[in-house]
Each structure stands twice: as C-alpha cells, then as structure tokens.
C-alpha positions in Angstrom: -1.5 -36.1 -10.3 -1.2 -33.0 -8.1 -3.0 -32.9 -4.7 -4.9 -29.8 -3.6 -3.9 -28.8 -0.1 -5.6 -26.2 2.1 -3.5 -23.8 4.1 -5.3 -22.2 7.1 -4.5 -19.0 9.0 -2.1 -20.1 11.8 -2.0 -18.7 15.4 0.0 -15.5 15.0 0.5 -14.8 18.7 -0.8 -15.5 22.2 -4.4 -14.4 22.7 -5.1 -13.5 19.0 -8.2 -15.0 17.4 -8.0 -13.5 13.9 -6.3 -11.1 11.5 -7.3 -8.6 8.9 -6.2 -9.0 5.3 -4.1 -6.0 4.3 -3.2 -7.2 0.8 -2.6 -10.4 -1.1 0.9 -11.1 -2.3 -0.1 -13.9 -4.8 -2.8 -14.4 -7.4 -4.9 -17.4 -8.3 -3.0 -19.5 -10.9 0.4 -18.3 -9.6 3.2 -20.8 -8.8 4.6 -20.4 -5.3 7.6 -21.9 -3.5 7.6 -23.5 -0.1 7.5 -20.8 2.7 6.8 -18.0 0.2 4.7 -15.2 1.8 1.2 -15.3 0.3 -0.7 -12.6 2.3 0.0 -9.6 4.5 -2.3 -9.4 7.5 -2.7 -7.0 10.4 -3.3 -8.4 13.9 -3.9 -6.6 17.1 -0.1 -6.7 17.6 1.7 -6.2 14.3 1.5 -6.3 10.5 3.1 -9.6 9.4 3.5 -11.6 6.2 2.1 -15.2 6.3 4.2 -17.8 4.5 2.6 -20.9 3.0 4.2 -24.2 3.9 3.2 -25.7 0.5 4.8 -25.2 -2.9 2.7 -25.4 -6.1 -0.1 -23.6 -8.0 -2.5 -21.3 -6.0 -6.0 -22.5 -6.9 -8.1 -20.3 -4.5 -7.8 -17.4 -2.1 -10.2 -16.7 0.8 -11.0 -13.3 2.1 -10.8 -9.8 0.5 -8.6 -6.9 1.6 -10.0 -5.4 4.7 -11.8 -8.6 5.7 -11.0 -10.3 9.0 -10.1 -14.0 8.9 -10.4 -16.2 12.0 -7.5 -18.3 13.2 -7.9 -21.7 11.7 -10.0 -20.5 8.7 -8.8 -21.3 5.2 -6.4 -18.8 3.5 -5.4 -20.4 0.3 -5.5 -23.8 -1.5 -2.5 -25.0 -3.4 -2.1 -27.7 -6.0 1.0 -29.6 -4.8 2.8 -31.6 -7.5 3.6 -35.3 -6.8 7.1 -36.4 -5.9 8.2 -37.1 -9.4 7.2 -33.6 -10.6 8.1 -31.7 -7.4 11.6 -30.8 -8.5 10.4 -29.4 -11.8 7.7 -27.4 -10.1 10.1 -26.1 -7.5 12.6 -25.1 -10.2 10.0 -23.2 -12.1 8.7 -21.5 -8.9 12.2 -20.5 -7.8 12.9 -19.0 -11.2 9.8 -16.8 -10.9 10.9 -15.1 -7.7 11.7 -11.4 -8.1 13.2 -10.9 -4.6 15.2 -14.0 -4.0 18.0 -11.9 -2.5 15.7 -10.1 -0.2 16.5 -10.0 3.5 14.2 -12.1 5.7 11.4 -10.1 7.3 9.6 -11.1 10.5 9.4 -14.8 10.1 6.5 -16.5 11.9 7.2 -18.8 14.9 6.9 -22.3 13.7 7.7 -21.7 10.0 11.4 -20.9 10.4 13.3 -18.6 8.0 12.8 -19.1 4.3 15.8 -20.4 2.4 17.5 -18.1 -0.1 15.4 -18.1 -3.3 12.2 -19.1 -1.5 11.2 -15.9 0.4 10.5 -13.5 -2.4 7.4 -12.5 -4.1 6.4 -11.6 -7.7 3.9 -9.4 -9.4 1.6 -10.0 -12.3 1.9 -7.9 -15.5 -0.9 -7.8 -18.0 -2.8 -10.6 -16.2 0.1 -13.1 -16.1 2.6 -13.9 -13.4 5.7 -11.8 -13.9 9.2 -11.8 -12.4 12.8 -12.4 -13.7 11.1 -15.5 -15.2 7.5 -16.6 -15.6 5.4 -19.7 -16.1 4.1 -19.7 -19.7 1.0 -21.9 -19.6 -0.5 -22.2 -16.1 -4.3 -21.8 -16.3 -5.2 -19.0 -13.8 -8.8 -20.1 -13.5 -9.9 -21.1 -9.9 -10.2 -24.8 -9.3 -12.7 -26.3 -6.8 -11.1 -27.9 -3.8 -12.7 -31.2 -4.4 -11.4 -31.5 -8.0 -7.9 -32.9 -8.7 -5.7 -30.4 -10.4 -3.4 -31.5 -13.3 -0.3 -29.4 -13.9 1.2 -30.8 -17.2 5.0 -30.9 -17.1 5.4 -29.2 -20.5 3.4 -26.2 -19.1 6.2 -25.4 -16.6 8.4 -23.7 -19.1 10.4 -20.8 -17.8 11.0 -17.8 -20.0 12.1 -14.2 -19.2 9.5 -11.4 -19.0 10.9 -7.9 -19.5 9.8 -4.8 -17.5 9.9 -6.3 -14.0 11.2 -4.0 -11.3 13.5 -5.9 -8.8 13.0 -4.6 -5.3 14.8 -5.9 -2.2 11.9 -5.9 0.2 8.1 -5.6 0.4 8.5 -2.7 2.8 10.5 -0.9 0.1 7.5 -1.3 -2.3 5.1 0.0 0.3 7.4 3.0 1.1 7.6 3.8 -2.6 3.8 3.5 -3.0 3.2 5.8 0.0 5.7 8.4 -1.2 4.6 8.3 -4.8 7.9 7.1 -6.1 8.0 5.4 -9.5 10.3 2.3 -9.0 10.7 1.8 -12.7 12.5 5.2 -12.8 15.1 4.2 -10.2 18.5 2.5 -10.5 19.0 0.0 -7.8 22.2 0.1 -5.7 21.8 -3.4 -4.3 23.1 -6.7 -5.6 22.2 -7.3 -9.3 20.5 -3.9 -9.4 18.0 -4.5 -6.6 16.3 -1.3 -5.4 16.9 -0.8 -1.7 15.2 1.4 0.9 18.1 3.9 0.6 17.3 4.3 -3.1 13.7 5.2 -2.4 14.6 7.6 0.4 17.1 9.4 -1.9 14.3 9.7 -4.5 11.9 11.1 -1.9 14.6 13.6 -0.7 15.2 14.7 -4.3 11.4 15.3 -4.8 11.4 17.4 -1.6 14.2 19.7 -2.7 13.3 19.9 -6.4 11.8 23.3 -7.4 8.1 23.1 -8.2 5.8 25.5 -9.9 3.4 27.3 -7.6 0.2 25.3 -7.3 -3.1 27.1 -8.1 -5.0 28.2 -5.1 -7.6 25.7 -4.2 -10.7 26.3 -2.1 -10.3 25.4 1.6 -11.5 21.9 2.3 -14.9 21.6 4.0 -14.9 19.5 7.1 -17.2 16.6 6.9 -18.7 14.4 9.6 -18.3 10.7 9.4 -17.5 7.5 11.2 -14.0 6.1 11.1 -14.2 2.3 11.6 -12.0 0.8 14.3 -9.7 -1.8 12.8 -6.6 -3.7 13.5 -4.3 -2.2 16.1 -6.7 0.7 16.9 -9.6 -1.7 17.5 -7.5 -3.9 19.7 -6.2 -1.0 21.8 -9.7 0.4 22.2 -11.0 -3.0 23.4 -8.0 -3.5 25.8 -8.2 -0.1 27.3 -12.0 -0.4 27.8 -11.6 -3.7 29.5 -8.8 -2.4 31.7 -10.8 0.7 32.8 -13.9 -1.5 33.4 -12.3 -4.3 35.3 -9.3 -2.9 37.2 -9.7 -0.5 40.2 -6.6 1.5 39.4 -5.1 4.2 41.6 -2.3 6.7 40.7 0.1 8.4 43.1 3.0 10.6 42.1 6.1 12.5 43.4 8.4 15.2 42.1 12.0 14.0 42.1 15.5 15.6 41.7 17.1 13.6 38.8 20.3 15.7 38.7 22.5 12.9 39.9 20.9 10.4 37.6 21.6 12.6 34.6 25.2 13.1 35.8 25.6 9.3 36.2 24.5 8.8 32.7 27.1 11.3 31.4 29.8 9.6 33.4 28.9 6.2 32.0 28.7 7.4 28.5 32.1 9.1 28.8 33.7 5.6 29.1 34.2 3.3 26.1 31.4 0.9 25.3 27.7 1.1 24.4 25.8 4.3 25.3 23.4 4.1 28.2 20.1 6.0 28.0 18.0 7.4 30.9 15.3 4.9 30.0 17.8 2.1 30.5 18.8 3.4 33.9 15.1 3.7 34.9 14.5 0.1 33.6 17.3 -1.1 35.9 15.7 0.8 38.8 12.4 -0.8 38.1 13.8 -4.4 38.1 15.5 -3.7 41.4 12.3 -2.2 42.9 10.2 -5.1 41.7 12.6 -7.5 43.4 11.9 -5.5 46.6 8.1 -5.3 46.0 7.2 -8.5 44.2 3.5 -8.0 44.7 3.6 -5.4 41.9 5.0 -7.9 39.3 1.7 -9.7 39.1 -1.7 -10.0 37.6 -5.2 -11.2 38.5 -6.6 -14.5 37.3 -9.3 -14.2 34.6 -12.1 -14.9 37.1 -10.6 -12.5 39.7 -10.3 -15.3 42.3 -6.5 -15.1 42.8 -3.3 -13.2 42.1 -0.6 -14.6 39.8 2.9 -13.7 41.0 5.4 -13.7 38.1 8.9 -14.9 38.8 10.5 -13.1 35.9 10.2 -9.4 35.0 9.1 -9.0 31.4 9.4 -5.2 31.1 7.1 -3.5 28.6 7.7 0.1 27.6 5.7 2.5 25.5 7.1 3.3 22.1 5.7 5.3 19.2 5.7 3.4 15.9 4.3 3.9 12.4 1.0 2.2 13.5 0.7 4.3 16.6 1.7 3.7 20.2 2.8 0.1 20.9 4.3 -1.7 24.0 7.3 -3.9 23.1 8.5 -6.2 25.8 12.1 -6.8 27.1 12.1 -10.4 28.1 13.8 -11.3 31.4 14.8 -7.7 32.1 15.8 -8.7 35.7 18.6 -10.9 34.4 20.1 -8.3 32.0 22.9 -5.8 32.8 22.2 -2.1 32.4 24.1 -2.1 29.0 22.1 -5.1 27.8 18.9 -3.4 28.8 19.9 -0.3 26.8 20.7 -2.4 23.8 17.5 -4.3 23.8 15.4 -1.1 24.4 17.2 0.5 21.5 16.6 -2.5 19.2 12.9 -2.8 20.1 12.4 1.0 19.7 13.9 0.9 16.2 11.7 -2.1 15.3 8.7 -0.1 16.5 9.5 2.8 14.3 9.9 0.8 11.1 6.9 -1.5 11.9 8.9 -4.8 12.1 7.9 -5.9 15.6 6.7 -9.4 15.8 3.6 -10.5 17.8 5.9 -12.3 20.3 7.8 -9.0 21.0 4.5 -7.3 21.8 3.0 -9.8 24.3 3.7 -11.3 27.7 4.7 -8.2 29.7 4.4 -8.2 33.5 5.1 -4.5 34.2 5.2 -1.4 32.1 7.5 1.6 32.0 5.8 4.6 30.3 8.1 7.4 29.4 5.6 10.1 28.3 8.3 12.8 28.9 9.3 12.4 25.3 6.0 14.2 24.4 7.1 17.2 26.5 4.6 16.6 29.4 5.2 16.4 33.1 2.5 14.0 34.4 -0.2 11.5 33.5 -2.7 9.1 35.0 -2.4 6.2 32.4 -4.7 3.2 32.1 -3.0 0.0 33.0 -1.9 -2.4 30.3 -4.3 -5.2 31.1 -3.7 -7.7 32.7 -0.7 -6.1 34.3 -1.0 -4.8 37.8 1.3 -1.7 37.7 2.9 0.9 35.6 5.6 3.5 36.3 5.2 6.8 34.4 8.0 9.2 33.8 7.6 12.8 32.7 10.1 15.2 31.1 13.3 16.0 33.0 13.5 19.8 33.1 15.5 22.4 35.0 13.5 23.9 37.9 14.1 25.8 41.2 14.6 23.2 43.9 15.7 23.3 47.5 18.9 21.3 47.6 20.9 20.9 50.9 19.0 23.8 52.4 19.6 26.2 49.6 17.6 27.2 46.5 19.2 25.9 43.4 18.4 25.0 39.8 18.1 21.2 39.5 16.9 18.6 36.9 13.5 17.6 38.1 11.2 14.9 36.9 7.7 13.8 38.0 7.2 10.1 38.6 3.7 8.7 38.6 2.7 5.2 39.7 -0.5 3.5 38.7 -1.4 0.2 40.3 -4.3 -2.3 40.7 -5.6 -1.8 44.2 -6.6 -5.5 44.3 -3.0 -6.8 44.4 -1.8 -4.5 47.1 -2.6 -1.6 49.4 -1.4 2.0 49.2 1.5 1.4 51.6 3.1 -1.1 49.2 2.5 1.2 46.2 3.9 4.2 48.0 6.9 2.2 49.2 7.7 1.2 45.6 7.4 4.7 44.3 9.5 6.2 47.1 12.2 3.5 46.5 12.3 4.4 42.8 12.4 8.1 43.6 15.3 7.6 46.1 17.2 5.6 43.5 16.7 8.5 41.0 17.9 11.1 43.5 20.8 8.9 44.8 21.7 6.3 42.1 24.5 5.0 44.4 21.8 3.4 46.6 21.3 0.8 43.8 24.7 -0.7 44.8 23.1 -2.0 48.0 20.5 -3.9 46.0 22.8 -5.4 43.2 
C-alpha cells in the first residue's frame, strides 16, 4: 500500500526564511519522478525550481501563486508506491515526462543533478496529465494526508496523448509566453523535434520584421494612482538597503584618475592570444591587491555591533543588471585567481545574471563589492553599502577629458573612483590610503608588479 510523504520547502540559501510561489509545475493527481521540479519560487536572491525527492502521485499542494511559503513549511504531499510497485510507478512517471532531454537548470544544493529522464515536467490537457505519454486512470481528487492512498497497478497504463508541444526548457516556455509566441506553430530544431530558445527567438524576430497593418489610433492612456506591492527581490533589496542606511555610518570619498595607461594595458593584453581581459577584471585584480594591503576593509561588523569580523578570503561582489533588476553576484576566492580567471568568472556570472539563472549560492557571501556604474553613463555616485559588508569601490565611466599630464595639457582617459566605507571599521586615513593606492594602480598599472 502506498505511503503518503510530505515534502517541505528546503533552505534555498543562507539567511533566507521563505520564498514566494511563482507557479506550480505539477497538478494534484499527477505522477512525478524523483527529483522532478514541482514548483518555481522566487526568493530574495533568485528564481529557482524546487525538485521533490519523492516519486509518486501528488496528493496535495500547499500555497497559491503569489503566496509566500516559510522554509520548513509543507509544499506537496506525494503518495509513494511500496518497493514492489516502485519500478512500475517509476516507469509510468518516466514515460510521462515531456522534457526528458532538457538541460539541467540551477539544481539546488543538496539535491544533486536530476538524472536524464527525471528532470522534465509535463502539462495537463483537458484536465488530464499530458506528455509524450500519460497515466490513464489516476484519480486527480485530493487525498487527506492521514488517509493511505492506494494506487492500483492496472491504473498505471501508459498511452500516447497527441497534441503535446515538446520544449527543451521551462525558460523557453516562459520566453514564449512573454513574447506571445504560439509553441504549437513552431518546428523544433532540437533532438527529436524539441523546441529550443533559438527557435522562439527566431519566431520573435520574424514577428518584429513582419509587416503589420496600421493599428487604429487609441486614446492616450490615463495615468492612475496606485500601490505596487513589494515582493520577492524588490522587497528584499528594499529591506536590505533600509537596514544598511539605518545601521551603518557610511562615508564616501572620491578622486578623479587618469586611466589612460590602464586602457592601453588592456589593449596590449587582448592583442596576445588567449581569453580577453575586461577593464572590470583589471579593477577586480587591483581591488584584491589593495585589500591585501588594507585588510581592515575586507571585514564586517558582528550582528550586535560588539566586534569586527576580519575575513581571510576576498569574496568579491559586483553589481550586474539582470532580468529581475540589479543583482550582486559573488566571485569566490577572488584573491586566489589570476586576472584571466577573474575575467572568465566575471563574464560567466554576468551572463547568468542576464538570463536569470544565478543560484542563491552565487548571490551570497560577499565580503567586498565593486560597483561599475559607469556602464550607465554616469561619472560618480554615493552608493549604499551592501550590508553587512564594510566597503565598496565605485567606478564611473571612462571618458576623454582635458588633463594636465607631465606638465602639459593633454586629452586623457579619465575616470572618477568613489569609495564608500563603514566608519566603524576604520578611520578616514585607512580609507583614503586604500583609494589612493587603487588610483595609483589605475594611473600606473606597472606598480601592481611590486605587490604580486
């Protein structure tokens, strides 16, 4: 006789106490495989899919879309078949997966990577579970948690259901939905006709260039007042910035710097074979060297404010614009990486931020932040510290300006560097020394050789 097991929301990252349900990926009465994603949730760090460690029939779901679920609260209950029927149940569940060939997306720590054939999801057509194959006679009615669930073996009969659209990834489904693309009208270029992201993007491009009839003139929309609720990432950002501004006595100092030689160094490095090096990677290398010289700034205050925590490793956060807004991915052990390795990791995390695939672990644990707001075309800023970090280096745009160089007026590549720090961890002399050292390395990158 099957046993009903309860799956609770796991800890999705350090410091997180709950998550908001974005959408359910399974229905009550649906047969699922072990490690199959059952719900998509939004935390303060990222949007992730939560896989269930049990395989069987979903008997109940907890929480509606938009509702916040606390860590440790029930998510779903699953009727798990006994050992003698487990193989039959697993076979039926595996046959029902639409996206068995899908690439693995953001696995949760502790659950591992789903095996091929176990990581897909399916949709329901006409009230019944649908996929390349479907279970014919599973009762979709909810079953109370305290009542044993019987899943008769004859009910687990697999038969094909036509009309199912095979898609390689849940992200592709979301992209198609957001862009108004009908998946049923597409021909997939992936294995066995799976529809890929490239297929959807081609369809979007075709819609963009296709001639359209002139739309009738509509009256101008009237602006309406209203309240936009703070949820998910925006809510977490608001709470964190408010706490930082409330608790940390932050001070900002800045200096204009001649970055001409740094720009020339980057060109020389990229002229040689090998991975390309960005200005951000060079600035990251300068920061790690400067923090080794001024370790007071790679620190944070204790929760009760009674002490200063000195961090042995530099976990370098950097601001990146993603599909959910501004996020701060973290380069682990930045001090132990070469400049090329820093550039590669910065590039990888930036791309993950753009497509929304950053994991909670990649967004937590930073000890120092590098904020390149120059990409927005601005020169300076007085940013709020990324609590609980004690310091942040800001970098404005690099722009040609008149500059006195070697006693003569010349046009040079100039950048403004700003440095915000927690005045509790150090005095102005330490902060000024750090900023001046960084500026000297930008103006004369060769000075870095003395520190490496």
